N, C-alpha and C positions, 0 to 999 in steps of 0.2 A: 624573731620578734613579730608580733602581729602587725599588719599594715592596715591603714585606712586610706583608701585610694579614691574616695568620692565623698561628696557632701550632700546631705539630705536637708532641704530647706524646711523651716519650722512647720509650715502647714502640712507637710507630708510625713512628719515624724510619727511613727507608731509606738505608743507607750510600751506595748508588750515586748518590743525589741530592745528597749533601752536597758543597758547593763551598768552604766556609770555616767558621771558628768566630769567635765574638765573646765575649770574656771580660769579665764584668760583676760588680761587687760586689753584695752583697745589696740595698742601697738602689736600685741601678740595674736590678734585675730585676723591678721593678713599674712598668711603663710602658704608656702608650697610644700616644703619638706622639712620636717623637724621631729625629733623624738619628744613625745609628751607622756606625762604621767597623770592619769585621771585622779580625781579626788578620792576614789576608793582604792587607789593603789595600782590599777591596771596600767601597764606601760605598753605603748604602741608607737609605730612610726607613721606619722602623717606624710603621705607620699602622693601629692596631687599632680595632675598634669601641668597646672600653672598656678601661680599665686592667686589665692581666692580670699575675699573678705568674708569672714564668718560672723554671722549675727547671733545675738543672744537667742537661744532656742533652737538654732540649727543643730544638726547632728552629724558626726563623722561616722561613716559606715565602715566597719571592720570587714576584713576579707571573709569572715565566717558569717556575715549577715547581721551581727549585733551592732547596736548603735551606742555611741558616746555623745551625750548632749553637751553643747557648748553653753557656758554661762559667762556673762560679763562680770568681771571682778570689780569691786568698789575701787574708785580712784579719787584722788584729790582734784576737785573741779571748782569752777566759779559758777555760781547761780546768778544769772543776770535777769533783773526785773525792771520794769518801767511803769510810770504812772499812767501811760496811755499806749494803745497799740501802735500808734504812729511813731512814737519815740522808740519803742522796741524794734520796730521795723527799720528805723534809721540805724540803730546800733547793729542790727543784724547785717545790714548792707556793709558797714565798715568792717565787721568781723569777716564776712565773706570776701571782701576786697583784699584781705591779708591771707587768704587761703588757709584759714584756721578751721580744723574740724569742729563742728558744732552740732549739738543735739537740740532740736526745736520741739518745744511742747506748747500747749495752748496759751500759757501765760509766762513762760520763761525760756531762756536760752542757756545751755550749759556748754562750757568750754574747759579745756585743761587749765589748771591753775597757772597763771602767768601775771606777774606784777605789772608789767608794761601794759598789757591789754586791760588789766583791772583799772589802771589809771585812765586809760583812754575811755573806757566805758563810763566811769564816774564823771569824767569831764564832759561826756555827752548827756549827763543828767540821769543816768540809770544807776541802779545799785549792783554791786558785784560782791556776793557773799561766798566765802569759802565753804564748801560742803564736801562730803565724801559719799559717793553713790556710784552705781554702775554707769559706765559711759557708753551711750549708744548713738554716736554721731550719724548725721545724714550721710548716706552713700551718694556718690556722684551720680548724676542722672544717667550717664553712660553705663553704669555698673549694675542697674537693676535687672537688666535682661541678660547679663553675662558680659564677659570681657571682650566679646567680639565687637562691641560697639566702639572700640578704640579707633576704628577707621573713620568715624564720623567727624573727626576734626575738632572735637571739644577738648583740646589739650588742657585748658584751664581748669577742668574738673578734677584733674588728678590730685591736686593738693587737698581737696575737700574730704576724701575718703580714706587716703592711705598714710600720708605723713612720712613717706620715705624720701631719702635724700635725692634719689634720682628724680622723683616726681617734683620735689620742690625746685630743683634746679631748672627743670623744664618749665614749670609754672612761672617762675620769676622772669624767665626770658620773655615770656609773653607779657607779663605784668609791667615790666620796665618799658616795653616798646609800644604798648597798646592803649594807653590812657589819653583821652583828649579832654578830660574834665567833665564829661557828660554822664559819668557813672557807669559806662560800659567799656568792655575791653574789646578793641578792634584787633582780634588776634590774627587777622589776615595780613597785617603789615610785615611780620618777619618772613613771610613765605615768598619764595622766589617767583611764584606765578602771579604776584600782585599786579604787575603792569598789564597782564592779559585780561582784557575786559570780558572775554567770553566766560571767565570763571565766576563772574559776579553779575547775576541777572539784573540787579538794580542799576548797573552802570549803563545799560543799553538805552534806557529811556524810550523815546518815541521811535528810535530806529528799529527796536524789536517789534513794536506793534505794526510798523509798516510792512515787515516781512510776514508777520503772522496773518494779516488780513488782506494781503495782496490779491 
């Protein structure tokens, strides 16, 4: 069976090398190894070094150099709109606080259909209309340059791009321990090195300045 061992991001896809497309839902666009059948019938093994988020328009490079373009499948979503940008920003904050994947456009937010979140959104004065369209949620900030950004400590981003059980478990550990009511997550609390002030530059105060300008 043909193998696809690398991903070509959308800006670098050359149309003359494209031989087929594969249409995948959001949850299926975060994969490492899986057998896929393209829309035209071509079967191949996706065999990446690590699980990778595939965006609409990216391509999977087959071992013979040909490309299979990834398309986002239509899904049942909620289209969230508000009467003012401020109100939409407020509901976006609440959605993000629940680690829910969301697609942000100029005048609307799209999330997977969920009656509990629909009630929350309407309770905040926004509309939540069921629609069916491709879902292209925001990727976590750590993920835009590749997965090597995991070491930066932004563990709370995991739930925004991937939606996997491991990520959710990790996220909620921080979520449950890090809120102080100010709208920010203090994700340093669960870490064992919290008491060591040398890990947090803002804890030193004037003491740091004394050493720097001695």
